[in-house]
KOLBA-751397 format. One record per atom (N, C-alpha, C, O, CB): atom name; x, y, z. Coordinates in steps of 0.05 Angstrom, whole numbers. Glycine has a CB too. Layout:
REM KOLBA-751397
atom	east	north	up
CA	X	Y	Z
...
REM end
This chain:
REM KOLBA-751397
atom	east	north	up
N	1394	1363	1484
CA	1408	1351	1468
C	1428	1365	1453
O	1427	1389	1446
CB	1395	1340	1455
N	1451	1341	1449
CA	1477	1363	1431
C	1479	1354	1407
O	1491	1333	1409
CB	1510	1363	1442
N	1473	1359	1376
CA	1489	1341	1354
C	1513	1352	1348
O	1521	1375	1350
CB	1475	1337	1327
N	1523	1334	1341
CA	1557	1339	1330
C	1553	1332	1304
O	1564	1310	1302
CB	1585	1319	1345
N	1543	1340	1279
CA	1541	1330	1254
C	1577	1310	1251
O	1599	1310	1263
CB	1535	1360	1230
N	1558	1291	1217
CA	1590	1268	1206
C	1576	1252	1198
O	1552	1257	1195
CB	1615	1251	1229
N	1585	1227	1191
CA	1577	1216	1172
C	1554	1210	1185
O	1553	1208	1210
CB	1591	1198	1161
N	1522	1202	1160
CA	1508	1189	1166
C	1499	1166	1171
O	1476	1162	1180
CB	1503	1193	1161
N	1513	1153	1167
CA	1520	1116	1167
C	1530	1101	1195
O	1531	1078	1204
CB	1549	1110	1144
N	1537	1134	1205
CA	1543	1126	1234
C	1542	1142	1262
O	1555	1163	1261
CB	1567	1120	1232
N	1532	1138	1282
CA	1530	1149	1293
C	1534	1142	1331
O	1526	1121	1340
CB	1512	1156	1280
N	1545	1159	1346
CA	1551	1150	1380
C	1531	1170	1388
O	1531	1194	1386
CB	1587	1156	1396
N	1504	1145	1402
CA	1509	1155	1426
C	1508	1155	1448
O	1508	1135	1461
CB	1507	1164	1427
N	1506	1187	1463
CA	1531	1187	1485
C	1511	1200	1503
O	1494	1217	1496
CB	1565	1207	1478
N	1514	1190	1533
CA	1498	1195	1554
C	1510	1209	1562
O	1530	1198	1570
CB	1491	1180	1569
N	1509	1232	1566
CA	1523	1255	1587
C	1523	1242	1614
O	1506	1225	1619
CB	1504	1285	1589
N	1548	1251	1640
CA	1537	1235	1655
C	1527	1248	1677
O	1507	1259	1667
CB	1552	1216	1659
N	1529	1257	1710
CA	1521	1289	1722
C	1503	1272	1750
O	1482	1281	1757
CB	1494	1315	1695
N	1517	1246	1766
CA	1510	1241	1796
C	1487	1228	1783
O	1481	1226	1759
CB	1506	1269	1821
N	1473	1218	1810
CA	1434	1218	1820
C	1437	1218	1832
O	1455	1211	1848
CB	1412	1203	1820
N	1403	1232	1830
CA	1385	1247	1858
C	1357	1236	1856
O	1338	1242	1841
CB	1382	1285	1857
N	1360	1215	1877
CA	1333	1201	1886
C	1318	1208	1903
O	1294	1203	1902
CB	1334	1180	1894
N	1328	1221	1922
CA	1302	1243	1942
C	1321	1263	1947
O	1343	1269	1939
CB	1284	1229	1978
N	1294	1280	1975
CA	1301	1305	1974
C	1341	1310	1982
O	1356	1327	1973
CB	1277	1320	1998
N	1349	1291	1999
CA	1380	1298	2009
C	1393	1294	1992
O	1416	1302	1994
CB	1393	1284	2031
N	1385	1278	1963
CA	1408	1273	1958
C	1413	1291	1923
O	1430	1286	1906
CB	1412	1237	1962
N	1392	1310	1921
CA	1385	1321	1907
C	1399	1356	1923
O	1414	1371	1911
CB	1355	1311	1902
N	1387	1361	1954
CA	1407	1385	1959
C	1431	1381	1969
O	1448	1399	1970
CB	1398	1404	1975
N	1436	1357	1977
CA	1475	1347	1978
C	1487	1352	1936
O	1506	1341	1924
CB	1478	1290	1991
N	1475	1365	1929
CA	1486	1364	1895
C	1504	1331	1884
O	1520	1328	1866
CB	1515	1395	1892
N	1496	1316	1898
CA	1507	1283	1878
C	1494	1286	1850
O	1501	1271	1832
CB	1491	1247	1894
N	1479	1302	1847
CA	1476	1298	1808
C	1476	1338	1801
O	1478	1356	1817
CB	1429	1275	1793
N	1474	1339	1774
CA	1467	1355	1759
C	1443	1368	1756
O	1423	1354	1752
CB	1472	1347	1742
N	1440	1394	1756
CA	1406	1400	1751
C	1407	1423	1730
O	1392	1443	1731
CB	1386	1411	1784
N	1420	1420	1717
CA	1437	1439	1693
C	1437	1429	1663
O	1454	1410	1662
CB	1470	1440	1702
N	1429	1432	1644
CA	1440	1419	1616
C	1460	1436	1605
O	1455	1460	1600
CB	1417	1414	1592
N	1479	1427	1601
CA	1505	1434	1587
C	1525	1424	1568
O	1546	1412	1571
CB	1518	1438	1600
N	1512	1433	1548
CA	1538	1414	1528
C	1563	1415	1537
O	1572	1433	1551
CB	1545	1424	1498
N	1573	1398	1529
CA	1597	1388	1532
C	1609	1405	1510
O	1597	1417	1492
CB	1598	1357	1529
N	1645	1406	1517
CA	1651	1425	1497
C	1664	1400	1473
O	1666	1375	1474
CB	1674	1453	1509
N	1671	1421	1452
CA	1688	1402	1441
C	1717	1384	1434
O	1732	1385	1415
CB	1684	1407	1431
N	1715	1371	1456
CA	1738	1351	1460
C	1735	1326	1479
O	1715	1321	1492
CB	1761	1367	1471
N	1762	1310	1475
CA	1747	1280	1473
C	1736	1273	1446
O	1744	1279	1424
CB	1722	1278	1494
N	1711	1256	1453
CA	1695	1244	1431
C	1688	1259	1412
O	1686	1253	1389
CB	1674	1233	1438
N	1682	1299	1431
CA	1671	1302	1405
C	1692	1321	1380
O	1684	1336	1363
CB	1642	1318	1412
N	1725	1311	1386
CA	1734	1327	1381
C	1742	1319	1345
O	1758	1302	1337
CB	1753	1332	1403
N	1724	1339	1326
CA	1723	1328	1306
C	1763	1331	1293
O	1770	1323	1271
CB	1696	1345	1289
N	1780	1343	1311
CA	1801	1341	1288
C	1822	1328	1308
O	1845	1336	1304
CB	1812	1373	1272
N	1818	1311	1327
CA	1840	1296	1336
C	1840	1260	1323
O	1828	1239	1325
CB	1837	1299	1370
N	1866	1274	1308
CA	1870	1248	1297
C	1868	1220	1307
O	1859	1202	1293
CB	1890	1248	1290
N	1874	1217	1329
CA	1867	1198	1361
C	1826	1183	1364
O	1812	1163	1367
CB	1874	1232	1399
N	1826	1209	1360
CA	1793	1204	1360
C	1782	1176	1340
O	1782	1176	1315
CB	1778	1237	1346
N	1772	1153	1359
CA	1767	1132	1337
C	1731	1146	1324
O	1718	1140	1304
CB	1767	1091	1356
N	1726	1164	1345
CA	1698	1173	1330
C	1690	1200	1314
O	1668	1209	1310
CB	1678	1174	1350
N	1720	1213	1306
CA	1721	1225	1289
C	1701	1234	1267
O	1696	1257	1261
CB	1735	1217	1284
N	1688	1209	1256
CA	1670	1219	1225
C	1650	1204	1230
O	1636	1193	1213
CB	1683	1212	1191
N	1646	1201	1264
CA	1612	1196	1272
C	1599	1223	1278
O	1611	1244	1281
CB	1606	1177	1302
N	1567	1217	1277
CA	1554	1233	1280
C	1547	1235	1306
O	1522	1231	1305
CB	1539	1232	1264
N	1554	1240	1330
CA	1551	1255	1360
C	1521	1253	1368
O	1508	1273	1361
CB	1561	1290	1360
N	1512	1242	1375
CA	1482	1250	1392
C	1484	1250	1426
O	1480	1231	1442
CB	1455	1225	1383
N	1487	1265	1428
CA	1497	1259	1458
C	1465	1281	1479
O	1453	1303	1478
CB	1541	1277	1461
N	1467	1253	1497
CA	1436	1258	1505
C	1442	1275	1540
O	1452	1262	1559
CB	1416	1218	1507
N	1436	1297	1542
CA	1448	1318	1559
C	1436	1306	1592
O	1415	1294	1594
CB	1435	1355	1548
N	1445	1310	1603
CA	1440	1299	1635
C	1441	1324	1657
O	1459	1332	1673
CB	1468	1276	1645
N	1417	1332	1653
CA	1392	1349	1670
C	1378	1349	1691
O	1369	1369	1702
CB	1375	1350	1661
N	1377	1320	1698
CA	1349	1315	1711
C	1362	1300	1752
O	1350	1299	1774
CB	1326	1282	1680
N	1382	1294	1746
CA	1393	1264	1762
C	1382	1238	1767
O	1381	1228	1789
CB	1399	1267	1787
N	1371	1225	1738
CA	1345	1206	1745
C	1362	1184	1710
O	1354	1176	1689
CB	1298	1229	1742
N	1382	1186	1722
CA	1408	1170	1704
C	1393	1167	1667
O	1407	1158	1649
CB	1414	1126	1723
N	1376	1174	1664
CA	1372	1180	1634
C	1351	1162	1636
O	1352	1146	1618
CB	1397	1174	1611
N	1327	1157	1655
CA	1311	1139	1647
C	1284	1148	1670
O	1268	1129	1675
CB	1327	1107	1650
N	1276	1181	1686
CA	1266	1184	1700
C	1235	1201	1673
O	1233	1211	1650
CB	1286	1198	1724
N	1220	1195	1696
CA	1194	1215	1681
C	1178	1215	1697
O	1159	1200	1696
CB	1179	1206	1656
N	1184	1241	1728
CA	1159	1250	1748
C	1173	1281	1758
O	1193	1293	1750
CB	1152	1224	1779
N	1161	1285	1772
CA	1159	1320	1782
C	1164	1307	1808
O	1148	1289	1813
CB	1124	1344	1777
N	1183	1311	1826
CA	1192	1312	1848
C	1172	1335	1870
O	1162	1356	1863
CB	1222	1319	1842
N	1169	1319	1905
CA	1153	1339	1906
C	1174	1352	1919
O	1175	1340	1941
CB	1126	1337	1918
N	1197	1372	1920
CA	1216	1384	1925
C	1228	1400	1915
O	1218	1402	1892
CB	1226	1374	1930
N	1255	1421	1917
CA	1267	1428	1895
C	1291	1429	1900
O	1300	1422	1922
CB	1260	1449	1884
N	1313	1441	1867
CA	1335	1431	1875
C	1346	1456	1898
O	1333	1473	1910
CB	1354	1424	1848
N	1381	1452	1898
CA	1384	1474	1914
C	1391	1503	1908
O	1402	1521	1922
CB	1399	1467	1929
N	1378	1502	1880
CA	1371	1535	1875
C	1343	1538	1876
O	1330	1551	1860
CB	1382	1547	1847
N	1334	1523	1897
CA	1300	1533	1896
C	1285	1520	1875
O	1262	1515	1881
CB	1295	1566	1890
N	1293	1513	1849
CA	1280	1508	1822
C	1264	1476	1831
O	1274	1460	1847
CB	1308	1506	1793
N	1232	1472	1815
CA	1229	1446	1825
C	1241	1418	1809
O	1241	1420	1784
CB	1200	1446	1829
N	1247	1401	1816
CA	1261	1373	1804
C	1239	1364	1790
O	1219	1359	1802
CB	1273	1349	1825
N	1242	1361	1759
CA	1231	1351	1742
C	1248	1331	1731
O	1266	1341	1718
CB	1223	1367	1726
N	1249	1293	1731
CA	1268	1289	1729
C	1247	1281	1693
O	1223	1281	1694
CB	1286	1269	1755
N	1259	1276	1671
CA	1256	1282	1649
C	1265	1266	1628
O	1255	1266	1606
CB	1264	1302	1649
N	1292	1246	1636
CA	1312	1230	1629
C	1294	1211	1609
O	1305	1197	1592
CB	1330	1217	1655
N	1285	1210	1610
CA	1257	1184	1593
C	1259	1193	1574
O	1266	1180	1555
CB	1222	1181	1600
N	1251	1226	1571
CA	1237	1239	1549
C	1261	1245	1528
O	1265	1237	1505
CB	1220	1267	1560
N	1274	1261	1543
CA	1312	1263	1526
C	1317	1246	1504
O	1320	1248	1479
CB	1340	1251	1547
N	1318	1223	1527
CA	1328	1196	1512
C	1309	1196	1476
O	1317	1200	1452
CB	1315	1162	1539
N	1280	1188	1492
CA	1260	1180	1464
C	1266	1210	1449
O	1264	1207	1425
CB	1216	1174	1472
N	1273	1237	1456
CA	1273	1258	1438
C	1298	1252	1415
O	1293	1254	1391
CB	1276	1287	1455
N	1325	1243	1426
CA	1353	1243	1421
C	1345	1219	1400
O	1352	1223	1377
CB	1376	1237	1449
N	1330	1193	1406
CA	1334	1175	1388
C	1316	1177	1361
O	1317	1166	1339
CB	1331	1151	1401
N	1300	1195	1373
CA	1282	1205	1348
C	1296	1215	1334
O	1299	1202	1313
CB	1262	1223	1350
N	1309	1238	1337
CA	1323	1250	1330
C	1336	1242	1301
O	1331	1248	1278
CB	1337	1252	1350
N	1363	1218	1318
CA	1375	1203	1306
C	1361	1185	1287
O	1377	1173	1273
CB	1386	1191	1322
N	1336	1180	1282
CA	1325	1150	1264
C	1306	1176	1246
O	1295	1165	1227
CB	1299	1115	1289
N	1300	1206	1248
CA	1297	1220	1226
C	1320	1231	1204
O	1317	1236	1180
CB	1284	1239	1236
N	1345	1235	1223
CA	1359	1242	1202
C	1384	1238	1196
O	1397	1256	1186
CB	1356	1261	1200
N	1396	1212	1201
CA	1416	1194	1191
C	1398	1168	1186
O	1375	1161	1190
CB	1443	1190	1213
N	1426	1156	1171
CA	1418	1133	1145
C	1398	1111	1164
O	1403	1110	1188
CB	1453	1112	1130
N	1378	1095	1154
CA	1359	1067	1157
C	1372	1057	1172
O	1368	1055	1197
CB	1353	1047	1135
N	1398	1046	1153
CA	1415	1027	1163
C	1445	1031	1173
O	1461	1032	1155
CB	1416	1011	1145
N	1455	1032	1197
CA	1478	1056	1203
C	1501	1022	1205
O	1495	999	1213
CB	1472	1086	1244
N	1531	1034	1193
CA	1541	1017	1196
C	1548	1011	1218
O	1553	988	1226
CB	1553	1017	1185
N	1550	1039	1236
CA	1570	1034	1264
C	1542	1049	1280
O	1522	1062	1274
CB	1611	1055	1267
N	1554	1038	1300
CA	1526	1053	1329
C	1543	1044	1352
O	1549	1021	1357
CB	1484	1033	1332
N	1549	1063	1365
CA	1566	1056	1385
C	1545	1072	1414
O	1536	1093	1405
CB	1602	1071	1377
N	1539	1070	1432
CA	1525	1074	1459
C	1552	1076	1480
O	1567	1059	1489
CB	1502	1046	1468
N	1550	1106	1482
CA	1574	1103	1513
C	1559	1126	1535
O	1544	1144	1529
CB	1618	1119	1505
N	1568	1119	1554
CA	1553	1134	1575
C	1589	1146	1589
O	1609	1132	1589
CB	1527	1108	1599
N	1586	1171	1596
CA	1607	1184	1597
C	1612	1175	1635
O	1636	1179	1640
CB	1603	1220	1584
N	1602	1168	1654
CA	1607	1142	1668
C	1614	1117	1674
O	1615	1101	1693
CB	1600	1140	1670
N	1620	1118	1640
CA	1632	1091	1651
C	1655	1085	1621
O	1652	1103	1605
CB	1600	1061	1656
N	1670	1070	1614
CA	1699	1075	1609
C	1691	1040	1581
O	1704	1028	1564
CB	1730	1073	1648
N	1670	1037	1588
CA	1654	1019	1564
C	1646	1022	1549
O	1627	1037	1554
CB	1639	1008	1564
N	1646	1015	1520
CA	1615	1020	1502
C	1607	992	1494
O	1613	972	1506
CB	1618	1040	1471
N	1588	995	1466
CA	1581	982	1461
C	1576	981	1431
O	1566	1001	1422
CB	1567	981	1476
N	1582	964	1416
CA	1585	978	1383
C	1583	953	1373
O	1597	934	1380
CB	1615	997	1372
N	1561	953	1350
CA	1555	930	1340
C	1544	943	1296
O	1540	967	1292
CB	1524	915	1367
N	1543	927	1277
CA	1532	926	1263
C	1501	933	1269
O	1489	920	1286
CB	1541	908	1255
N	1488	953	1254
CA	1457	963	1258
C	1446	926	1246
O	1456	910	1231
CB	1443	1001	1228
N	1431	927	1258
CA	1410	915	1241
C	1388	923	1222
O	1382	908	1203
CB	1399	905	1255
N	1378	942	1226
CA	1363	954	1202
C	1380	977	1204
O	1378	996	1188
CB	1328	959	1202
REM end
């Protein structure tokens, strides 16, 4: 997880992209990433860019490291291209990011945005809680 601190009543929950791997062939073909690497401070992470609509938001990025579209919870019976076991833990990573936000941000958010780096769409709503 990567956190870029900002206003505690505005949250951008950002799901980092990185491809999808569902079997040994797709994993060995490098269709997904298996390393967690935080994003640089550009785009929605750039606090100094006046064109960034999320400059004041707290950004919680769920790092993508297991090729499971942030939803897996399994150890595969094969290894990745580096010979490491394939452990898909996106579900637990997502739960940890949400738990961090709940513990560290305002109980009632003024703005809540979810973005996926592999999609140009985003969803914004006023928090009900």
